[in-house]
Every structure is written in structure tokens, then in C-alpha cells.
C-alpha positions as CSV (number, residue, x, y, z in Angstrom):
1,M,-27.6,22.0,-1.0
2,T,-28.1,20.7,-5.3
3,R,-27.5,23.4,-6.4
4,Q,-24.1,24.2,-4.7
5,S,-23.0,21.1,-5.1
6,I,-22.4,21.0,-9.0
7,I,-19.3,22.4,-10.1
8,L,-18.7,24.3,-13.2
9,A,-15.6,22.8,-14.8
10,K,-15.3,24.2,-17.9
11,N,-17.5,27.4,-19.9
12,E,-15.8,28.9,-23.3
13,N,-17.3,30.2,-26.1
14,S,-20.0,32.1,-24.1
15,A,-21.7,29.1,-23.7
16,L,-23.2,29.7,-20.0
17,P,-25.4,31.1,-18.9
18,L,-28.6,30.7,-21.7
19,S,-30.3,33.5,-22.6
20,T,-34.3,33.2,-21.6
21,Q,-35.0,35.9,-23.3
22,K,-33.4,35.0,-26.7
23,P,-35.0,32.1,-29.4
24,L,-33.2,28.9,-28.9
25,K,-33.4,25.5,-30.1
26,I,-32.4,23.2,-27.3
27,L,-31.6,19.5,-27.6
28,V,-31.4,17.6,-24.8
29,T,-29.9,13.8,-24.9
30,G,-27.5,11.1,-23.2
31,P,-28.1,8.2,-21.0
32,T,-28.6,10.4,-18.0
33,S,-30.3,13.0,-18.9
34,H,-34.3,11.7,-18.5
35,S,-33.6,9.6,-15.7
36,L,-34.3,10.3,-11.7
37,S,-32.4,7.0,-10.9
38,F,-29.2,8.2,-12.7
39,Q,-28.8,11.4,-10.8
40,S,-29.7,9.6,-7.4
41,G,-27.1,6.4,-7.4
42,G,-26.8,3.3,-5.4
43,W,-28.6,3.0,-1.7
44,T,-31.9,5.2,-3.1
45,G,-34.9,3.0,-2.6
46,Q,-33.0,-0.1,-3.0
47,W,-29.1,-1.3,-2.1
48,Q,-28.2,-0.9,-5.5
49,G,-30.6,1.8,-6.6
50,V,-33.3,2.3,-8.4
51,N,-34.0,0.2,-11.6
52,S,-34.0,2.9,-14.1
53,N,-36.9,0.9,-16.1
54,F,-39.2,1.4,-12.8
55,E,-38.7,4.8,-11.5
56,N,-42.1,5.9,-11.5
57,E,-43.2,3.4,-8.8
58,W,-40.3,4.8,-6.6
59,F,-39.8,8.4,-7.0
60,T,-42.8,10.6,-6.1
61,Y,-41.0,13.8,-6.9
62,G,-38.0,15.2,-8.2
63,S,-36.7,16.8,-11.8
64,T,-34.6,15.2,-14.8
65,V,-32.7,17.4,-16.8
66,F,-35.0,17.2,-19.7
67,G,-38.1,17.7,-17.6
68,A,-36.5,20.8,-16.2
69,M,-35.7,22.3,-19.4
70,K,-39.4,21.8,-20.7
71,T,-40.6,23.4,-17.8
72,E,-38.3,26.0,-18.5
73,A,-39.7,26.2,-21.9
74,S,-43.4,26.1,-21.2
75,L,-42.6,29.2,-18.7
76,N,-40.2,31.0,-21.8
77,S,-41.9,30.8,-25.2
78,A,-38.7,31.7,-26.7
79,W,-37.4,28.5,-26.1
80,Q,-38.1,24.8,-27.8
81,V,-36.4,22.2,-25.9
82,S,-36.8,18.8,-28.1
83,Y,-35.4,15.1,-26.5
84,Q,-33.6,11.7,-27.7
85,C,-31.9,9.5,-25.9
86,G,-28.7,8.6,-27.9
87,V,-27.6,5.7,-26.4
88,D,-28.5,4.1,-23.3
89,I,-26.3,3.7,-20.0
90,L,-24.0,0.8,-21.4
91,G,-23.3,2.9,-24.6
92,N,-25.9,0.5,-26.5
93,D,-28.6,1.7,-29.0
94,C,-31.5,3.3,-26.9
95,E,-33.8,3.2,-29.7
96,A,-33.7,-0.6,-30.2
97,Q,-34.8,-1.7,-26.7
98,S,-37.3,-4.1,-25.2
99,E,-39.8,-3.2,-22.8
100,E,-37.1,-4.6,-20.1
101,G,-34.5,-2.3,-21.1
102,W,-32.3,-4.5,-23.2
103,P,-31.2,-4.0,-26.4
104,K,-33.2,-6.4,-28.8
105,D,-30.6,-8.4,-29.8
106,N,-29.2,-9.2,-26.5
107,D,-31.1,-12.2,-25.8
108,G,-28.3,-14.6,-24.8
109,F,-25.6,-14.4,-22.7
110,V,-22.7,-13.8,-24.9
111,D,-24.7,-10.8,-26.7
112,T,-25.3,-9.6,-23.7
113,V,-21.6,-9.5,-22.7
114,K,-21.2,-7.8,-25.9
115,G,-23.4,-4.9,-25.1
116,W,-21.3,-4.4,-21.6
117,V,-18.0,-4.2,-23.4
118,G,-19.5,-2.0,-26.3
119,W,-19.1,-4.4,-29.0
120,K,-20.8,-2.9,-32.4
121,E,-22.4,-4.6,-35.1
122,E,-24.6,-2.3,-36.4
123,D,-25.0,1.8,-36.4
124,Y,-26.4,3.5,-33.7
125,V,-29.9,4.4,-34.5
126,G,-30.4,6.5,-31.7
127,I,-27.0,8.1,-32.3
128,A,-28.0,9.1,-35.8
129,S,-31.8,10.5,-34.4
130,A,-29.5,12.9,-32.2
131,M,-27.5,13.9,-34.6
132,K,-30.5,14.9,-37.0
133,Q,-31.8,16.8,-34.2
134,A,-28.7,18.7,-33.4
135,S,-27.9,19.9,-36.8
136,V,-30.6,22.4,-36.1
137,A,-29.8,23.0,-32.4
138,D,-28.2,26.1,-31.2
139,V,-27.6,24.1,-27.9
140,I,-27.3,20.9,-27.0
141,I,-27.0,19.2,-23.8
142,V,-25.6,16.1,-23.1
143,S,-26.0,13.9,-20.2
144,L,-23.1,11.2,-19.4
145,G,-23.0,9.0,-16.4
146,E,-23.0,5.3,-15.2
147,E,-24.5,2.8,-13.6
148,N,-26.0,2.9,-10.1
149,Y,-23.9,0.7,-7.8
150,T,-22.7,0.3,-4.7
151,E,-20.2,-1.6,-2.6
152,K,-18.5,-4.7,-4.0
153,P,-21.3,-5.2,-7.0
154,G,-20.0,-1.4,-8.0
155,D,-16.1,-2.4,-8.7
156,I,-14.9,-1.5,-11.8
157,R,-11.9,-2.5,-13.9
158,T,-11.5,1.0,-16.3
159,L,-12.5,4.5,-15.3
160,N,-13.4,4.5,-19.3
161,L,-17.6,5.2,-19.5
162,P,-19.0,2.9,-22.2
163,T,-17.5,3.8,-25.7
164,G,-21.1,4.6,-27.0
165,Q,-21.2,7.4,-24.6
166,Y,-18.1,9.0,-26.0
167,E,-19.2,8.5,-29.4
168,L,-22.4,10.3,-29.2
169,V,-20.4,13.4,-28.0
170,A,-18.5,13.1,-30.9
171,A,-21.5,12.4,-33.5
172,L,-23.1,15.6,-31.9
173,R,-20.3,17.7,-32.6
174,E,-19.8,16.2,-35.9
175,A,-23.5,17.1,-36.9
176,A,-23.5,20.5,-35.1
177,P,-19.8,22.5,-35.4
178,Q,-21.3,25.9,-34.6
179,S,-23.7,24.9,-32.1
180,K,-22.8,25.0,-28.3
181,I,-22.6,21.4,-26.6
182,I,-23.1,21.8,-23.1
183,L,-22.0,18.2,-21.2
184,V,-23.2,17.3,-18.0
185,Y,-21.8,14.0,-15.9
186,F,-23.6,12.5,-13.3
187,G,-22.0,9.5,-11.6
188,G,-20.1,8.6,-8.0
189,R,-16.8,8.2,-9.4
190,P,-14.6,10.7,-11.4
191,R,-15.0,8.6,-15.0
192,L,-12.6,9.9,-17.8
193,L,-13.6,12.8,-19.9
194,A,-10.8,13.8,-21.2
195,D,-11.6,12.7,-24.6
196,V,-14.5,14.5,-25.1
197,V,-14.1,17.6,-23.2
198,P,-12.0,19.3,-25.9
199,Q,-15.1,18.8,-28.0
200,V,-17.7,20.5,-25.8
201,D,-17.9,24.1,-25.1
202,A,-19.1,23.8,-20.9
203,V,-18.7,20.9,-18.4
204,L,-20.8,20.6,-15.6
205,L,-19.7,18.1,-12.7
206,A,-22.8,16.9,-10.8
207,F,-21.8,13.5,-9.6
208,L,-24.9,12.4,-8.0
209,P,-27.0,15.3,-6.4
210,G,-30.2,13.8,-6.2
211,P,-34.0,14.0,-7.8
212,F,-34.3,17.8,-8.0
213,A,-30.9,17.6,-10.2
214,G,-33.1,18.8,-13.0
215,D,-34.1,21.9,-11.3
216,A,-31.1,22.9,-10.0
217,L,-29.1,22.6,-13.4
218,V,-31.7,24.6,-14.8
219,D,-31.2,27.1,-12.4
220,I,-27.5,27.1,-13.2
221,L,-27.6,27.1,-16.8
222,T,-29.7,29.8,-17.1
223,G,-27.6,32.1,-14.5
224,R,-30.0,32.3,-12.0
225,V,-27.6,30.7,-9.8
226,N,-23.9,31.0,-9.8
227,P,-22.1,27.6,-9.4
228,S,-19.9,27.7,-6.5
229,A,-18.9,24.4,-5.7
230,R,-15.5,23.5,-5.9
231,L,-13.3,19.8,-6.8
232,P,-12.3,18.5,-3.6
233,I,-9.8,16.0,-6.0
234,T,-7.5,16.4,-8.8
235,Y,-10.0,15.1,-11.7
236,P,-8.0,12.3,-13.5
237,K,-6.8,12.4,-17.0
238,F,-5.7,9.1,-17.5
239,E,-5.9,5.5,-16.1
240,D,-2.6,5.5,-14.9
241,L,-3.0,1.8,-14.1
242,G,-5.0,2.9,-11.0
243,G,-7.3,0.1,-11.1
244,V,-4.5,-2.7,-11.5
245,P,-4.6,-4.9,-8.2
246,Y,-1.6,-6.1,-6.2
247,L,-2.3,-9.5,-5.9
248,H,-0.2,-10.1,-2.5
249,S,0.2,-13.5,-1.2
250,V,-2.9,-13.9,1.8
251,S,-0.8,-16.1,4.0
252,D,2.2,-13.4,3.7
253,M,-0.3,-11.1,5.0
254,C,-1.4,-12.9,7.8
255,T,1.3,-15.4,9.3
256,K,4.9,-12.8,8.3
257,D,6.3,-11.5,11.5
258,T,6.9,-8.2,10.6
259,G,8.3,-7.1,14.7
């Protein structure tokens, strides 16, 4: 079921499938590339999903993208697989986090809000590290996505992902102009990818396939499984004011005679 739910939305420049016989240096990066929680979303373990910092306390099975790629590499000596987080799910520097999962400089409320809206006051160490590894990689798998949510707490005012996630993709392309870049998206909604799609060679829309997503993606990446899923919607390219509310008077709705 997991394999059948993943959509191949783009595949150019013979990006896929990846040869398991050819020596390849593969970089796995991105905020959802090594997280069972972000593959599963809300109503998994808890109402708003499992806190990604405590996944080991909840998941007893499953495979992340990086974990599954490492397993594949252990069975295939031709592959060398490395990992770099790049940015976290909020687009912040993932190499500057405390044990609680928050950026070290976000001790106050104002600094926390700056992180949410993508306010940058220094360069990303994580992106720089990802660029360094990308420069020598043959293939780059970058996994983007959104935070876990469900119901009202998951309401958003924009379909854009955090700015840092877009910047990560742009930086990877800058560092590795000749490498194949494969984008994987995890999330419960069609967040905007139009700015980064031209910079990558392949796009896989996984949405929320669950904890076995890693193994399923490797089967698709290697060609063992032909992706058969189709989009039931037209994927948005622009916001088109879709998130602007119509603030109709409550009294009019409840009392005005419409008969």
C-alpha cells in the first residue's frame, strides 16, 4: 500500500531509476529525510503526531529515507551513502539545536517567532555542510515537508514551506550543478514547490505514507517498483489567495431571513 501511494511527479535527465550496480556517492539531506514522525503526520501516536525529538519512544518499527538508503548500501557495496540534515522542519539551522530540538539562540519568545517566520541573522551551518557533501555527490536526495498537525492547530496562512527549506534546495544545486537531485515531499497538504521543481531532476510526492516510507521509496528509486499512484487533485503552483478568509458577519448568517 505504501509503495502504491507514492507519486512520481517529475523524472528528467534519466534521474530514475538509480543503478544498484554503478558506484554512486549519494547524499541524503533535508528535514524529513531521517524522521519516522514526519513521514506519518498527525493522529500517529498522539493527537498532533509524535514529537520528532522522541521518536524512539513511540516507533518500534519503520524505516526513514536515510535509514533505508543505508540498508540498501550495506547490501550493495557500490553505493556510498552519507547524511546531512541541512535545515530543520522550520527551516532553521539544524546543526545549531539544543537537546530539546530548538535553535540555541531561541531562548525567548521573540527569537522563537523569528525562527517560525524564517528570520535569518546568520548563515546556516547545516546548509554549508550539506553543500560541501553535495559537491562530491553523484546523487542528492533532499526530503522536504511540513510539521505534524491535525484539526485546528494545523491551520496555516500560507502554502509556502519555511524559507530555509527552499534555500537548501537552491544551495544544493549551486554546489552540485551536474549531480542528479531527487526531491521527496512529506506532508498532509500540497505545499508549494514551484520554486524548487526547476532545480531538481525528479520529484516524488509521498505525502504521509507512514513509517515504512523509507523502504518503499528505495524500491521506487532503484526501479524495483514502478510508481503507479496518480494525483487526485491539481497540484497548486501559486497560492491564488486561497488562504484569505471571508469574514462574514455571524449575526447575518444566523438571523437574516433567506426565505
